[in-house]
C-alpha positions as CSV (number, residue, x, y, z in Angstrom):
1,M,177.6,98.9,141.5
2,P,174.2,99.4,142.5
3,S,172.0,96.0,143.0
4,L,169.1,94.2,141.6
5,I,167.1,94.2,144.7
6,L,168.4,98.2,145.8
7,F,166.6,98.6,142.3
8,L,163.6,96.5,143.7
9,E,163.1,98.5,146.4
10,L,163.7,101.8,145.3
11,A,161.0,101.0,142.1
12,A,159.0,99.5,145.1
13,I,159.5,102.9,147.3
14,A,158.9,104.7,144.1
15,I,155.7,103.1,143.4
16,I,153.6,103.5,147.4
17,F,154.9,107.4,146.9
18,A,153.6,107.6,143.5
19,G,150.0,105.7,144.3
20,L,148.8,108.5,147.2
21,P,148.9,111.7,144.6
22,L,147.1,108.9,142.1
23,F,144.2,107.3,144.5
24,F,144.0,111.2,145.3
25,I,143.0,112.1,141.7
26,W,141.3,109.5,141.0
27,K,138.4,109.8,143.6
28,K,137.9,113.5,142.6
29,P,135.5,114.0,141.3
30,S,135.8,117.5,138.7
31,Y,138.0,117.1,135.1
32,S,139.7,114.3,133.6
33,L,142.5,112.0,134.3
34,L,144.7,113.3,133.1
35,Q,143.9,117.3,134.0
36,K,144.0,116.0,136.9
37,L,147.7,114.2,136.9
38,N,149.9,117.5,135.0
39,W,148.4,119.6,138.1
40,V,149.8,117.9,140.4
41,L,152.5,116.9,139.1
42,V,153.2,121.4,138.6
43,F,152.7,121.1,142.3
44,M,155.0,118.6,143.2
45,T,157.4,119.3,141.0
46,F,156.8,122.7,142.6
47,D,157.6,121.2,146.7
48,L,160.3,119.0,144.9
49,I,162.6,122.5,144.1
50,V,162.5,123.2,147.2
51,F,162.5,120.8,149.4
52,G,165.8,120.6,146.9
53,A,166.8,123.9,148.1
54,F,166.7,122.7,152.1
55,T,168.7,119.4,151.0
56,R,170.8,122.1,150.2
57,L,170.8,124.3,152.8
58,T,170.9,122.5,155.8
59,D,174.3,120.0,153.8
60,S,172.7,117.0,153.3
61,G,173.2,116.6,149.7
62,L,176.1,114.4,150.8
63,G,173.6,113.0,153.1
64,C,174.7,109.3,151.9
65,P,178.0,109.8,149.6
66,D,176.9,107.4,147.2
67,W,173.5,107.0,144.5
68,P,170.5,105.6,143.9
69,G,170.8,104.7,147.4
70,C,172.1,105.1,150.7
71,Y,175.5,103.2,151.6
72,G,173.9,100.3,149.4
73,T,170.9,99.8,150.2
74,S,167.7,101.9,150.4
75,N,167.1,103.8,152.9
76,P,168.6,105.4,156.1
77,F,167.5,102.7,158.6
78,H,169.2,99.8,156.6
79,A,172.6,101.9,156.7
80,L,172.5,103.4,160.1
81,G,175.7,101.5,161.0
82,D,177.7,103.5,158.2
83,I,175.8,106.2,159.0
84,Q,177.1,106.2,163.2
85,H,180.3,105.5,161.7
86,A,180.7,108.1,159.4
87,Q,178.9,110.9,161.7
88,N,181.7,109.3,164.4
89,A,184.5,109.7,162.1
90,M,184.1,113.0,160.9
91,P,181.7,114.5,163.9
92,T,181.4,117.6,161.5
93,G,181.0,116.6,158.1
94,P,178.6,115.7,156.2
95,V,176.9,112.5,157.2
96,T,174.4,111.9,159.9
97,V,171.2,110.1,160.2
98,I,169.3,113.7,160.0
99,K,171.0,114.6,157.0
100,A,170.6,111.0,155.4
101,W,166.7,111.2,155.3
102,I,166.9,114.5,153.8
103,E,168.9,113.4,151.2
104,M,167.5,110.4,151.0
105,I,163.9,112.0,150.8
106,H,164.4,114.5,148.4
107,R,165.3,111.9,146.1
108,Y,161.9,109.9,147.0
109,L,160.2,112.9,146.5
110,A,161.7,112.7,143.3
111,M,161.1,109.6,141.6
112,T,157.4,109.6,142.4
113,V,157.3,112.7,139.9
114,G,159.0,110.0,137.3
115,T,156.7,108.0,138.0
116,L,154.0,110.2,138.2
117,I,155.1,111.5,134.8
118,L,155.7,107.3,133.2
119,V,151.8,107.0,134.6
120,Q,150.9,110.6,132.6
121,V,152.5,108.6,129.5
122,V,150.3,105.8,129.5
123,I,147.5,107.6,130.4
124,A,148.5,109.5,126.9
125,L,149.6,106.3,124.6
126,T,145.6,104.6,126.1
127,K,144.2,108.6,124.7
128,L,145.8,108.4,121.4
129,K,143.2,108.0,119.5
130,S,141.1,110.2,120.5
131,L,143.3,113.1,122.1
132,G,146.2,112.8,118.9
133,K,150.3,112.3,119.3
134,N,151.0,115.9,120.2
135,P,150.0,115.0,123.9
136,L,151.7,111.9,123.6
137,L,155.1,113.5,122.3
138,G,154.6,115.8,125.6
139,S,154.6,113.3,127.8
140,L,157.6,111.4,126.5
141,G,159.5,114.8,126.2
142,L,158.6,115.1,129.9
143,L,160.0,111.9,130.2
144,L,162.9,112.6,129.1
145,L,163.8,115.6,130.4
146,V,163.1,114.0,133.7
147,C,165.8,111.6,133.2
148,V,167.9,113.9,132.6
149,Q,167.3,116.2,135.5
150,G,167.9,112.4,137.2
151,A,171.2,111.9,136.0
152,F,173.0,115.5,137.0
153,G,170.7,114.3,141.0
154,A,173.8,112.2,140.4
155,W,176.2,113.4,139.6
156,T,176.1,115.8,142.2
157,V,176.6,113.3,144.4
158,T,179.2,111.5,142.2
159,L,181.3,114.9,141.8
160,K,181.1,115.9,145.2
161,L,179.2,119.6,145.0
162,Q,180.4,120.2,142.3
163,P,178.9,124.4,141.7
164,I,177.9,123.7,138.0
165,I,176.7,120.2,138.8
166,V,175.0,121.9,141.1
167,T,173.2,125.1,139.3
168,I,172.3,123.0,136.3
169,H,170.4,120.7,138.4
170,L,168.9,123.7,139.6
171,M,168.1,125.4,136.6
172,L,166.4,121.8,134.7
173,A,164.5,121.6,138.4
174,L,162.8,124.7,137.1
175,I,162.8,124.2,133.4
176,L,160.5,121.0,134.3
177,L,158.4,123.0,135.7
178,A,158.0,125.6,133.3
179,C,157.3,122.6,130.8
180,L,154.9,120.8,133.1
181,T,152.9,123.5,133.6
182,A,153.2,124.7,130.0
183,Y,152.2,121.3,129.2
184,A,149.5,121.2,132.3
185,Q,147.2,124.8,130.7
186,Q,146.7,123.0,127.2
187,S,142.9,121.7,126.2
188,W,144.0,118.7,124.8
189,E,140.7,117.2,126.1
190,S,138.3,120.6,126.1
191,K,135.2,120.5,123.2
192,S,133.9,123.5,122.3
193,S,130.0,123.4,121.1
194,A,130.9,127.5,119.8
195,V,133.6,129.3,119.9
196,R,133.6,133.5,120.3
197,T,136.5,135.5,118.8
198,I,136.9,138.6,121.0
199,R,139.6,141.5,119.6
200,V,141.3,142.4,122.3
201,R,144.9,144.2,122.9
202,P,147.4,140.6,123.1
203,L,150.3,140.7,126.4
204,S,153.5,141.8,124.3
205,V,155.5,138.4,123.4
206,Q,158.2,140.8,122.7
207,L,158.1,142.1,127.1
208,L,157.4,138.3,127.9
209,T,160.2,136.8,125.8
210,L,162.8,139.4,127.8
211,S,161.4,138.4,130.7
212,F,161.8,134.3,130.2
213,V,165.8,135.8,129.4
214,V,166.4,137.7,132.4
215,L,164.8,135.4,134.9
216,F,166.8,132.3,133.7
217,I,170.2,134.2,133.7
218,Q,169.0,135.6,137.1
219,I,168.2,132.4,138.9
220,F,171.5,130.9,136.9
221,L,173.4,133.2,139.3
222,G,171.8,132.7,142.2
223,A,172.1,129.1,142.0
224,W,175.8,129.9,141.8
225,V,175.9,132.2,144.3
226,S,174.1,129.6,146.0
227,T,176.5,126.6,145.1
228,N,179.2,128.8,146.1
229,Y,178.4,129.8,148.8
230,A,179.1,133.0,148.1
231,V,175.0,134.5,149.9
232,L,177.6,135.8,152.0
233,A,180.3,137.0,150.7
234,C,178.7,141.2,150.9
235,P,177.3,140.8,154.7
236,D,176.1,144.2,154.1
237,F,173.5,146.1,152.5
238,P,173.3,147.5,150.1
239,T,177.0,148.3,149.7
240,C,179.8,145.0,149.9
241,L,181.8,145.4,152.2
242,G,181.0,148.8,152.8
243,S,181.7,149.7,148.9
244,A,179.1,150.2,146.2
245,W,181.6,148.7,144.2
246,P,183.6,145.9,145.9
247,E,187.0,144.2,143.7
248,T,186.4,141.6,141.8
249,N,187.4,138.9,139.8
250,W,185.1,137.8,137.2
251,S,187.7,135.3,135.5
252,E,187.5,133.3,138.5
253,G,184.3,133.5,139.6
254,F,182.7,132.5,136.4
255,T,184.7,129.5,135.3
256,L,182.5,127.0,135.9
257,W,184.6,123.6,135.7
258,R,185.8,123.8,139.5
259,Q,185.6,121.9,142.4
260,L,183.7,123.2,145.6
261,G,185.3,125.6,147.4
262,L,188.5,126.0,145.0
263,N,189.5,127.4,141.8
264,A,191.4,126.3,138.9
265,Q,194.3,126.0,140.0
266,G,192.6,123.4,142.2
267,E,193.8,126.4,145.0
268,F,191.3,128.2,148.0
269,I,188.3,130.2,146.1
270,S,189.5,134.0,146.7
271,P,186.7,137.1,148.8
272,A,187.3,139.0,145.8
273,A,186.0,135.6,143.3
274,L,183.0,134.8,145.8
275,Q,182.3,138.8,146.6
276,T,182.0,138.7,142.3
277,I,179.4,135.9,142.3
278,H,177.5,137.8,145.3
279,W,177.6,141.3,143.3
280,A,177.0,140.6,139.8
281,H,173.3,138.9,141.1
282,R,173.0,141.4,142.7
283,L,172.7,143.3,140.2
284,F,171.3,141.9,137.9
285,A,168.7,141.8,140.1
286,V,167.7,145.6,139.5
287,L,167.2,144.7,135.6
288,V,165.0,141.4,136.2
289,L,162.4,144.0,138.5
290,V,162.6,146.3,135.9
291,V,161.5,144.0,133.7
292,L,159.4,142.0,135.2
293,G,157.8,144.6,136.9
294,A,156.8,146.3,133.9
295,L,155.4,143.3,132.3
296,G,153.2,142.3,135.3
297,W,152.1,146.4,135.1
298,S,151.5,146.3,131.5
299,A,149.0,142.9,131.9
300,L,147.4,144.6,134.6
301,S,146.4,147.0,132.1
302,L,144.4,144.4,130.2
303,A,142.1,143.9,132.5
304,T,138.7,143.0,131.3
305,P,136.5,140.0,131.9
306,V,138.4,137.6,129.1
307,L,141.6,138.0,130.7
308,S,140.3,138.5,134.3
309,G,142.3,135.3,134.9
310,L,146.0,136.8,133.3
311,N,145.2,139.7,135.7
312,Q,145.7,137.1,138.6
313,V,148.5,135.7,137.2
314,A,150.4,139.5,136.7
315,K,149.0,139.9,140.9
316,L,151.0,136.8,142.3
317,L,153.6,138.2,139.7
318,L,154.2,141.5,140.9
319,A,153.6,140.2,145.2
320,V,156.0,137.5,144.8
321,L,158.5,140.2,142.6
322,L,158.4,142.3,146.3
323,L,158.9,138.5,147.3
324,Q,162.1,138.3,146.2
325,V,162.8,141.6,147.3
326,M,162.5,140.9,151.0
327,T,164.2,137.1,151.3
328,G,166.8,138.5,149.3
329,I,167.6,141.1,151.4
330,S,166.9,139.3,154.5
331,N,169.6,137.1,153.2
332,V,172.2,139.3,153.8
333,V,170.7,141.3,156.4
334,F,169.8,138.1,159.1
335,Q,173.1,135.8,157.7
336,W,170.9,133.9,155.2
337,P,168.7,132.5,157.7
338,L,166.7,128.7,156.4
339,L,163.3,130.2,156.1
340,A,164.1,133.8,154.2
341,A,166.5,131.3,152.2
342,L,163.4,128.7,150.5
343,L,161.9,131.0,150.3
344,H,164.0,132.9,148.4
345,T,164.2,129.4,145.9
346,A,160.3,129.4,146.5
347,G,159.5,132.6,144.9
348,S,162.3,132.6,141.3
349,A,160.3,128.7,140.8
350,A,156.4,130.9,141.2
351,L,158.0,133.3,138.9
352,V,158.8,130.6,136.2
353,F,155.4,129.3,137.1
354,C,153.6,133.4,136.2
355,L,154.9,133.8,133.8
356,V,154.6,130.7,131.8
357,R,151.0,131.0,133.0
358,M,151.2,134.1,131.3
359,S,152.1,133.2,127.9
360,Y,148.6,131.1,127.4
361,W,147.5,135.2,126.9
362,A,150.6,136.2,125.1
363,S,149.2,136.2,121.3
364,W,149.1,139.1,118.5
365,K,146.0,137.3,117.1
366,P,142.3,137.8,118.3
367,F,142.4,136.0,121.9
368,I,139.4,132.7,121.9
369,Q,137.1,132.1,123.6
370,K,135.5,129.0,124.1
371,K,131.7,128.0,125.5
372,M,132.2,124.2,126.5
373,A,129.7,121.9,125.6
């Protein structure tokens, strides 16, 4: 059972880490404190997702095999004796000093995001009279989501990297990024002296919705590949083991509740199941490329001065799609290099960000341009 001292030490670390971006946004002259904090949270959550991928890809997820501390302490310095003992007992095991620090830095970043969301709640509460209840309700929803995400972070450790838990942990992180972006792009504090309605052809809601659906399915499939270490199950491209359709075992590969490296019966998972996991992700990528590519080109066709922001996001979307194709192929051809794998995860998060930003322009109603007072 974690001690009160451990929680107090971790809370102090979270406050110190959160104080750095808070000091930065406090000193920045433009925009309101709430707006600046919202976008800082988007940036830090994106970084947290990438560092979480780094933690997983360096096999540091069990660098500290307990939670929330490291061998009952707030940092690896205090746990150095336990870490070295575990490393000496199993030199090739999951516990080393470097891995412990990677794991704890990931937790510190997660605590920082949670602390900043608490600050966001407080600011929204202080502005309740001027802004209304919607910003407060939104920030409370974000706080609940980050708490659920933290619970899955704990289960990732206590359940020894069980694939479905790690996959849900990543999916929740991307959902948190999407919700933070949607919250940040709201004009909570904007006041306009005049509103001018301009009729333009809006971005298709149906195509955007389809894009969200296929992207999140593909991210789940990609996370399932990574958490089952199935990236090299098909070590060639575009075929798999020289075959246009490899041997598959769908029921074994997509049995969700099982231990890492094992099937539902507790036996070692078969190569055919790993090939199935990999092949499903690769095949579905074609659909994602078509749907999101169509969305990007559709948005580019709406090039008007009013929609210049949409045009920029569409270009970013298409560029990230190209990056995803390149890094996905590189993961196979170059045998899963760390940089390509990190960029692939970052690309997934960037695609989520792009779709949420594009949702700002997706409406069947006329676009409303506000002139600031």
